[in-house]
RODO-2510 file (C-alpha; in nm, 4 decimals, decimal comma):
residues 377
     n   res          X          Y          Z
     1     x    -0,4649     3,6885     4,3264
     2     x    -0,3388     3,3628     4,4751
     3     x    -0,5226     3,1574     4,2105
     4     x    -0,3640     3,3650     3,9327
     5     x    -0,0153     3,3124     4,0751
     6     x    -0,0757     2,9391     4,1183
     7     x    -0,1938     2,9069     3,7580
     8     x     0,1147     3,0874     3,6283
     9     x     0,3381     2,8624     3,8377
    10     x     0,1745     2,5448     3,7003
    11     x     0,2025     2,6835     3,3479
    12     x     0,5728     2,7566     3,3990
    13     x     0,6362     2,4065     3,5371
    14     x     0,4563     2,2438     3,2438
    15     x     0,6460     2,4608     2,9964
    16     x     0,9814     2,3677     3,1494
    17     x     0,8831     1,9999     3,1500
    18     x     0,7812     1,9956     2,7838
    19     x     1,0815     2,2080     2,6868
    20     x     1,3200     1,9626     2,8549
    21     x     1,1502     1,6610     2,6960
    22     x     1,1572     1,8272     2,3537
    23     x     1,5257     1,9136     2,3911
    24     x     1,6037     1,5523     2,4864
    25     x     1,4183     1,4141     2,1842
    26     x     1,5869     1,6648     1,9522
    27     x     1,9245     1,5735     2,1005
    28     x     1,8581     1,2137     1,9927
    29     x     1,7010     1,2915     1,6538
    30     x     1,9896     1,5000     1,5219
    31     x     2,2650     1,2368     1,5737
    32     x     2,0282     0,9645     1,4486
    33     x     1,9881     1,1551     1,1226
    34     x     2,3498     1,2679     1,0834
    35     x     2,5286     0,9562     1,2082
    36     x     2,2930     0,6768     1,0958
    37     x     2,0711     0,7855     0,8078
    38     x     2,3126     1,0069     0,6126
    39     x     2,5920     0,7428     0,6074
    40     x     2,3340     0,4850     0,4964
    41     x     2,2316     0,7152     0,2109
    42     x     2,5879     0,7650     0,0895
    43     x     2,6620     0,6590    -0,2669
    44     x     2,9180     0,3997    -0,1566
    45     x     2,6817     0,2508     0,1011
    46     x     2,3811     0,2276    -0,1310
    47     x     2,5672     0,1138    -0,4442
    48     x     2,8824    -0,0776    -0,3469
    49     x     3,0758    -0,2749    -0,6050
    50     x     2,9247    -0,6178    -0,6522
    51     x     3,2575    -0,7593    -0,7756
    52     x     3,4645    -0,6471    -0,4740
    53     x     3,6976    -0,9178    -0,3455
    54     x     3,7691    -0,7706    -0,0023
    55     x     3,5781    -0,8365     0,3183
    56     x     3,4461    -0,4859     0,3713
    57     x     3,1507    -0,5208     0,6142
    58     x     2,9752    -0,2201     0,4571
    59     x     2,9692    -0,3906     0,1164
    60     x     2,6527    -0,5909     0,1612
    61     x     2,6239    -0,6964    -0,2047
    62     x     2,9717    -0,8519    -0,2285
    63     x     2,8871    -1,1232     0,0229
    64     x     2,5528    -1,1766    -0,1510
    65     x     2,7361    -1,2106    -0,4851
    66     x     2,9664    -1,4770    -0,3380
    67     x     2,6635    -1,6592    -0,1994
    68     x     2,4960    -1,6308    -0,5390
    69     x     2,8024    -1,7882    -0,7035
    70     x     2,7814    -2,0728    -0,4529
    71     x     2,4110    -2,1183    -0,5306
    72     x     2,4847    -2,1096    -0,9018
    73     x     2,7499    -2,3819    -0,8733
    74     x     2,5596    -2,6107    -0,6356
    75     x     2,1954    -2,5607    -0,7316
    76     x     2,1584    -2,3966    -1,0718
    77     x     2,4283    -2,5900    -1,2606
    78     x     2,2984    -2,9349    -1,1512
    79     x     1,9476    -2,8205    -1,2367
    80     x     2,0786    -2,7025    -1,5754
    81     x     2,2064    -3,0563    -1,6386
    82     x     1,8616    -3,1929    -1,5644
    83     x     1,7078    -2,9337    -1,7923
    84     x     1,9458    -3,0292    -2,0741
    85     x     1,8586    -3,3964    -2,0219
    86     x     1,4880    -3,3099    -2,0360
    87     x     1,5396    -3,1134    -2,3566
    88     x     1,7193    -3,4090    -2,5136
    89     x     1,4376    -3,6466    -2,4146
    90     x     1,1783    -3,4069    -2,5534
    91     x     1,3738    -3,3707    -2,8756
    92     x     1,3881    -3,7460    -2,9221
    93     x     1,0182    -3,7835    -2,8380
    94     x     0,9120    -3,4995    -3,0654
    95     x     0,8446    -3,7185    -3,3749
    96     x     0,6404    -3,9604    -3,1619
    97     x     0,4176    -3,7048    -2,9894
    98     x     0,3180    -3,4575    -3,2557
    99     x     0,0765    -3,2644    -3,0387
   100     x     0,3693    -3,1452    -2,8227
   101     x     0,5798    -3,0359    -3,1181
   102     x     0,4587    -2,6761    -3,1175
   103     x     0,4948    -2,6515    -2,7385
   104     x     0,8496    -2,7832    -2,7598
   105     x     0,9438    -2,5377    -3,0355
   106     x     0,8251    -2,2477    -2,8132
   107     x     0,9892    -2,3906    -2,4986
   108     x     1,3374    -2,4513    -2,6394
   109     x     1,4346    -2,0813    -2,6856
   110     x     1,3009    -1,9981    -2,3382
   111     x     1,5081    -2,2782    -2,1853
   112     x     1,8220    -2,1491    -2,3531
   113     x     1,7555    -1,7908    -2,2383
   114     x     1,6753    -1,9095    -1,8862
   115     x     1,9989    -2,1081    -1,8554
   116     x     2,2115    -1,8251    -1,9976
   117     x     2,0371    -1,5623    -1,7844
   118     x     2,0801    -1,7688    -1,4672
   119     x     2,4561    -1,7892    -1,5261
   120     x     2,4830    -1,4138    -1,5888
   121     x     2,2615    -1,2980    -1,3021
   122     x     2,5418    -1,1368    -1,1008
   123     x     2,6788    -0,9297    -1,3953
   124     x     2,3260    -0,8127    -1,4855
   125     x     2,2579    -0,7156    -1,1235
   126     x     2,5939    -0,5374    -1,1112
   127     x     2,5063    -0,3413    -1,4263
   128     x     2,1746    -0,2279    -1,2734
   129     x     2,3526    -0,1216    -0,9539
   130     x     2,6075     0,0701    -1,1616
   131     x     2,3278     0,2572    -1,3437
   132     x     2,1573     0,3436    -1,0151
   133     x     2,4922     0,4443    -0,8656
   134     x     2,5499     0,6837    -1,1539
   135     x     2,2069     0,8457    -1,1299
   136     x     2,1850     0,8768    -0,7506
   137     x     2,4794     1,1193    -0,6944
   138     x     2,3341     1,3538    -0,9557
   139     x     2,0048     1,3802    -0,7665
   140     x     2,1606     1,3728    -0,4193
   141     x     2,4102     1,6470    -0,5065
   142     x     2,1470     1,9151    -0,5620
   143     x     2,2111     2,2306    -0,3597
   144     x     2,5514     2,0980    -0,2615
   145     x     2,4044     1,8056    -0,0674
   146     x     2,2744     2,0314     0,2096
   147     x     2,0184     1,7644     0,3083
   148     x     2,3039     1,5712     0,4716
   149     x     2,2919     1,7877     0,7869
   150     x     1,9976     1,7803     1,0259
   151     x     2,0523     2,1424     1,1199
   152     x     1,9836     2,2396     0,7568
   153     x     1,6460     2,0675     0,7767
   154     x     1,5253     2,1701     1,1219
   155     x     1,7293     2,4841     1,1900
   156     x     1,9475     2,5587     1,4901
   157     x     1,6572     2,5858     1,7309
   158     x     1,4787     2,2961     1,5580
   159     x     1,1493     2,3805     1,7322
   160     x     1,0398     2,7160     1,8717
   161     x     0,9047     2,7095     2,2260
   162     x     0,6257     2,9216     2,3621
   163     x     0,4070     2,9225     2,6707
   164     x     0,1062     2,7847     2,4865
   165     x     0,2477     2,5216     2,2506
   166     x     0,5012     2,3328     2,4606
   167     x     0,2993     2,0104     2,4295
   168     x     0,2646     2,0611     2,0530
   169     x     0,6402     2,1091     2,0189
   170     x     0,6987     1,7865     2,2108
   171     x     0,4562     1,5931     1,9905
   172     x     0,6231     1,7274     1,6750
   173     x     0,9661     1,6355     1,8116
   174     x     0,8433     1,2805     1,8755
   175     x     0,7002     1,2661     1,5210
   176     x     1,0337     1,3798     1,3754
   177     x     1,2215     1,1116     1,5660
   178     x     0,9758     0,8406     1,4568
   179     x     0,9986     0,9278     1,0862
   180     x     1,3787     0,9634     1,0967
   181     x     1,4147     0,6243     1,2626
   182     x     1,1653     0,4803     1,0119
   183     x     1,3848     0,6104     0,7299
   184     x     1,6821     0,4298     0,8834
   185     x     1,4801     0,1066     0,8886
   186     x     1,3528     0,1538     0,5312
   187     x     1,7058     0,1966     0,3924
   188     x     1,8316    -0,1014     0,5914
   189     x     1,5411    -0,3149     0,4727
   190     x     1,6100    -0,2127     0,1136
   191     x     1,9757    -0,3168     0,1399
   192     x     1,8871    -0,6512     0,3016
   193     x     1,6218    -0,7282     0,0397
   194     x     1,8652    -0,6488    -0,2426
   195     x     2,1123    -0,8989    -0,0975
   196     x     1,8464    -1,1693    -0,0717
   197     x     1,7327    -1,1109    -0,4298
   198     x     2,0892    -1,1336    -0,5629
   199     x     2,1095    -1,4837    -0,4135
   200     x     1,7661    -1,5959    -0,5348
   201     x     1,7629    -1,4424    -0,8831
   202     x     1,9656    -1,7261    -1,0481
   203     x     1,7128    -1,9831    -0,9250
   204     x     1,4145    -1,7683    -1,0262
   205     x     1,5666    -1,7022    -1,3690
   206     x     1,6148    -2,0739    -1,4289
   207     x     1,2449    -2,1262    -1,3517
   208     x     1,1380    -1,8561    -1,5989
   209     x     1,0971    -2,0917    -1,9010
   210     x     0,8213    -2,2799    -1,7176
   211     x     0,5118    -2,0705    -1,7827
   212     x     0,3370    -2,1401    -1,4471
   213     x     0,6515    -2,0177    -1,2661
   214     x     0,7568    -1,7403    -1,5047
   215     x     0,5790    -1,4630    -1,3036
   216     x     0,8093    -1,5466    -1,0111
   217     x     1,1213    -1,4532    -1,2065
   218     x     0,9593    -1,1519    -1,3711
   219     x     0,8387    -1,0041    -1,0413
   220     x     1,1718    -1,0698    -0,8721
   221     x     1,3641    -0,8836    -1,1426
   222     x     1,1193    -0,5920    -1,1426
   223     x     1,1389    -0,5710    -0,7645
   224     x     1,5188    -0,5714    -0,7825
   225     x     1,5152    -0,2811    -1,0282
   226     x     1,2710    -0,0816    -0,8166
   227     x     1,4823    -0,1301    -0,5054
   228     x     1,7918    -0,0186    -0,6962
   229     x     1,6311     0,3141    -0,7888
   230     x     1,4370     0,3601    -0,4638
   231     x     1,7018     0,5957    -0,3071
   232     x     1,6653     0,8284    -0,6070
   233     x     1,3027     0,8834    -0,5028
   234     x     1,3668     0,8823    -0,1277
   235     x     1,6285     1,1594    -0,1339
   236     x     1,4049     1,4129    -0,3116
   237     x     1,1775     1,4899    -0,0089
   238     x     1,4883     1,5260     0,2071
   239     x     1,6285     1,7863    -0,0305
   240     x     1,2966     1,9737    -0,0354
   241     x     1,2881     1,9679     0,3459
   242     x     1,6003     2,1862     0,3687
   243     x     1,4988     2,5155     0,5277
   244     x     1,1398     2,4037     0,5944
   245     x     0,9548     2,7077     0,7366
   246     x     0,7821     2,5132     1,0173
   247     x     0,8100     2,1764     1,1918
   248     x     0,4780     2,0547     1,0506
   249     x     0,6032     2,0865     0,6914
   250     x     0,9291     1,9199     0,7938
   251     x     0,7377     1,6214     0,9331
   252     x     0,5406     1,6114     0,6078
   253     x     0,8564     1,5973     0,3954
   254     x     1,0071     1,3271     0,6161
   255     x     0,6842     1,1285     0,5968
   256     x     0,6932     1,1558     0,2158
   257     x     1,0459     1,0128     0,2254
   258     x     0,9240     0,7211     0,4381
   259     x     0,6392     0,6686     0,1888
   260     x     0,8738     0,6573    -0,1128
   261     x     0,8111     0,2801    -0,1644
   262     x     0,4396     0,3640    -0,1715
   263     x     0,5048     0,6377    -0,4269
   264     x     0,6630     0,3752    -0,6502
   265     x     0,3666     0,1427    -0,5929
   266     x     0,1265     0,4063    -0,7320
   267     x     0,2264     0,2907    -1,0799
   268     x     0,1275    -0,0664    -0,9978
   269     x     0,4857    -0,1851    -0,9657
   270     x     0,6076    -0,4961    -0,7870
   271     x     0,6235    -0,3211    -0,4496
   272     x     0,2426    -0,3527    -0,4556
   273     x     0,2727    -0,7306    -0,4553
   274     x     0,5420    -0,7085    -0,1886
   275     x     0,3043    -0,5438     0,0562
   276     x     0,2716    -0,1766    -0,0375
   277     x    -0,0850    -0,1168    -0,1566
   278     x    -0,1640     0,0718    -0,4762
   279     x    -0,3736     0,3847    -0,4364
   280     x    -0,6300     0,2918    -0,7021
   281     x    -0,6832    -0,0580    -0,5652
   282     x    -0,7081     0,0701    -0,2081
   283     x    -0,9663     0,3364    -0,2897
   284     x    -1,1656     0,1073    -0,5180
   285     x    -1,1672    -0,1739    -0,2636
   286     x    -1,2711     0,0579     0,0204
   287     x    -1,5507     0,2146    -0,1807
   288     x    -1,6711    -0,1259    -0,2984
   289     x    -1,6786    -0,2719     0,0512
   290     x    -1,8523     0,0360     0,1872
   291     x    -2,1122     0,0282    -0,0895
   292     x    -2,1817    -0,3388    -0,0274
   293     x    -2,1904    -0,3302     0,3521
   294     x    -2,3657     0,0013     0,4175
   295     x    -2,7203    -0,1086     0,3111
   296     x    -2,7006    -0,4401     0,4969
   297     x    -2,5699    -0,2656     0,8090
   298     x    -2,8504    -0,0083     0,7899
   299     x    -3,1157    -0,2777     0,7386
   300     x    -2,9770    -0,4732     1,0335
   301     x    -3,0000    -0,1598     1,2464
   302     x    -3,3550    -0,0792     1,1394
   303     x    -3,4651    -0,4448     1,1229
   304     x    -3,6331    -0,4571     1,4657
   305     x    -3,8118    -0,1289     1,3951
   306     x    -3,9283    -0,2565     1,0575
   307     x    -4,0480    -0,5844     1,2112
   308     x    -4,2541    -0,4018     1,4701
   309     x    -4,3967    -0,1652     1,2086
   310     x    -4,5048    -0,4564     0,9871
   311     x    -4,8109    -0,5171     1,2012
   312     x    -4,9193    -0,1515     1,2028
   313     x    -5,1146    -0,1407     0,8796
   314     x    -5,0316    -0,0689     0,5196
   315     x    -4,7706     0,1990     0,5912
   316     x    -4,5885    -0,0323     0,8326
   317     x    -4,5841    -0,3160     0,5816
   318     x    -4,4531    -0,0794     0,3128
   319     x    -4,1737     0,0392     0,5427
   320     x    -4,0814    -0,3214     0,6309
   321     x    -4,0636    -0,4185     0,2638
   322     x    -3,8555    -0,1138     0,1763
   323     x    -3,6020    -0,1911     0,4511
   324     x    -3,5798    -0,5543     0,3422
   325     x    -3,5343    -0,4605    -0,0251
   326     x    -3,2706    -0,1977     0,0521
   327     x    -3,0665    -0,4451     0,2566
   328     x    -3,0540    -0,6993    -0,0256
   329     x    -2,8390    -0,4867    -0,2624
   330     x    -2,5439    -0,2478    -0,2622
   331     x    -2,5651     0,1309    -0,2470
   332     x    -2,6383     0,2097    -0,6144
   333     x    -2,9287    -0,0354    -0,6334
   334     x    -3,0577    -0,0072    -0,2768
   335     x    -3,2385     0,3256    -0,3210
   336     x    -3,4318     0,2272    -0,6399
   337     x    -3,5349    -0,1029    -0,4821
   338     x    -3,6598     0,0682    -0,1688
   339     x    -3,8479     0,3283    -0,3732
   340     x    -4,0014     0,0578    -0,5940
   341     x    -4,1142    -0,1318    -0,2841
   342     x    -4,2851     0,1773    -0,1439
   343     x    -4,4502     0,2598    -0,4769
   344     x    -4,5657    -0,0993    -0,5160
   345     x    -4,7291    -0,1079    -0,1732
   346     x    -4,8956     0,2255    -0,2393
   347     x    -5,0276     0,1151    -0,5793
   348     x    -5,1585    -0,2133    -0,4353
   349     x    -5,3383    -0,0298    -0,1572
   350     x    -5,4924     0,2097    -0,4104
   351     x    -5,6107    -0,0725    -0,6399
   352     x    -5,7832    -0,2469    -0,3515
   353     x    -6,0180     0,0525    -0,3131
   354     x    -6,1159     0,0838    -0,6783
   355     x    -6,4690    -0,0449    -0,7629
   356     x    -6,4973    -0,3886    -0,9209
   357     x    -6,6121    -0,3684    -1,2890
   358     x    -6,8725    -0,6470    -1,2555
   359     x    -7,0414    -0,4955    -0,9500
   360     x    -7,3371    -0,2658    -1,0389
   361     x    -7,3371     0,0717    -0,8814
   362     x    -7,6620     0,2092    -0,7462
   363     x    -7,7494     0,5484    -0,6185
   364     x    -7,6590     0,4398    -0,2666
   365     x    -7,3385     0,2603    -0,3705
   366     x    -7,0093     0,4370    -0,3097
   367     x    -6,7443     0,4576    -0,5825
   368     x    -6,4682     0,4103    -0,3248
   369     x    -6,4469     0,1536    -0,0482
   370     x    -6,3593     0,2215     0,3109
   371     x    -6,0100     0,3421     0,3836
   372     x    -5,9749     0,1336     0,7006
   373     x    -6,0251    -0,2429     0,6811
   374     x    -6,3526    -0,3357     0,8463
   375     x    -6,4844     0,0225     0,8353
   376     x    -6,8605     0,0913     0,7931
   377     x    -7,0074     0,2318     0,4725
***
């Protein structure tokens, strides 16, 4: 009776402890979502005007555009003068060096496009931001924008408490806070990277005519476009999370929103090169490494056993050879090699006991030799 009462008391204390901790975490998660993430995902915050002249601190691209203009005037324009001088020298040397004539004819249009594109980087970036800013409100306005309130995602109680899942509710509350805060960091990182690319794109575009450096400009522009349209992918899981029937599904939707850069990288886009792995490459690389390392790891594990069995007769030597052959190849070829080694040892042992053709057989001569080496007839 006393033990039953003590157990109920401990259970009640643990429930109250986990309930309080869960309520504290939920009290932090809700304002983090409503007051940090939702303002970050506003149309004006994600797609501000790149040509704004004011000093609005929320307009992160305006300062980057001014910096890009400074870079264009102090780095790109002097480099353009050097490029024009190089083109003039190449044009004058073209009749003298005929083997470079075809290369020069292909390089001249690229140089012109590179110089023009470097000077119009900010307007092109502004046009891409304007396209993304026109598409994003259409997607984010589904269902009246109900995703903009944490209570619409998690409900008024957010997590239901019970006597037997207080710890589970606390773990789920921690998971919700982690993914919400990760979303805040992802959006902030996207905005910062867009600003950096706006400054660097004029320099990268000027380097595009040089074929060894052309992938730098191409990847930078593709990455800029993907970052522009990244919020259009990120907001979809948040909209689907509205009215999630249980906290586990809510955590899944929030995790899908955090993984939105990875969803873009599934198509092999430039976010793969930036650090987000592609699914096909990850699976193929893991399977390849496993196939290559599994036989060698198994042979290393069974190596001492195979070495000891090598001195135990024909069967031991066959086992040792099979282990050695299996460890010398990857998974697809390891099994046939091991089987061939076993069959080869067995065939050799059988041939050793066949009668020699030049040896006459008498009535007292056996057709088969002794099975054991050194055995009596």
